[in-house]
N, C-alpha and C positions, 0 to 999 in steps of 0.2 A: 309813580307806581299806583297811587290811590285813585287817580282820575278815572280809569275804567270801571273800578268799583263804585265810584260816585255816580257815573252814568247809569249803572244798573239799579242803584237804590233810590236815586232822586226821581221825584215825579216829572213827567214830561215837561211841564210848565217851568220846572227849575233847571232844565238841561243847560240854560244859558250860564248858570253858576259854574258848572264843570268847564264850560268853554272859557270862561273868564280866568279860571284858576289855571288852565292849560296855557293860556297866553301869558299869565304872569310867571309861570314856571319857565316857559320858553325863553323869556326875557332874562330871567336869572341866570339860566344856562348860557345863553349867547354872550352875556357880559362876563362870564367866567367866575361866577359866584356860587355855582351849584355845590361845591364842597363847603360852603360857609353859610348857606341858608338852610333852615329847617322850617318846614310848614307844620304848624301845631294847631290842630283844630280846637284845642282847649283854651286858646287865647281869645278872650272876649273883651269887649268895651262897653261903655255906657250906651245902651240901645237908644236912649233918648238924645244922644249926641251923635254917636257914630252910626253909619250904616255901610254895608258893603265891607271893603277890606279894612281890617284892624290889625295892627302889627306891634311887636315889641322887639327891641334889640338888646342883646347880651354881649359882654365881654368875658373872655376866659378868665377864670379866678375871681370873678365877683358873683355872689349868689343871687343877686337881683338885676333886673333889667335897668339899662341907663338910657333907653330911648323908647318912647311909645307914641303911637299916633294912629291915624286912620282917615277914613273918608267921611266927610260930614255934610253931605248934601241936604239932609233934613234940617240942620241948623241954618243953612243958607236960605231954605224955603221959609223958615219961620221969620226971617229978616226980609221977606219979600224979594229975594234974589233968585233969579232963574239961572243958576250956575251950579258947577260941581266944585267940590274943594277936598283937598287932602292935605294933611299937615302932621307935624310931629314935634315933640319936645325932647331935648337931650338933657338928662339930669347930670349935672357936673359935679354935684356934691351929695353925699349921702351921710345923714346924721344918725 
């Protein structure tokens, strides 16, 4: 629902971001997770570490996320790697 609005408010040079989000949401729907995934633009990550997609995962009944991750191409570039990366961590215990 938000993609048409993004296309209206994003500058022309950032239109590719709306395209990427549309591709991601299409995959979510295609795989049957559309009722289980919420896109929240307030989720952010460490800008020095992550770039692009950043995500958190939640389980019903728990007040905090149990999964976090994102795209970290900039980190790989700092390590002289010409590659892309995405990763995540699952928190198995909360203290």
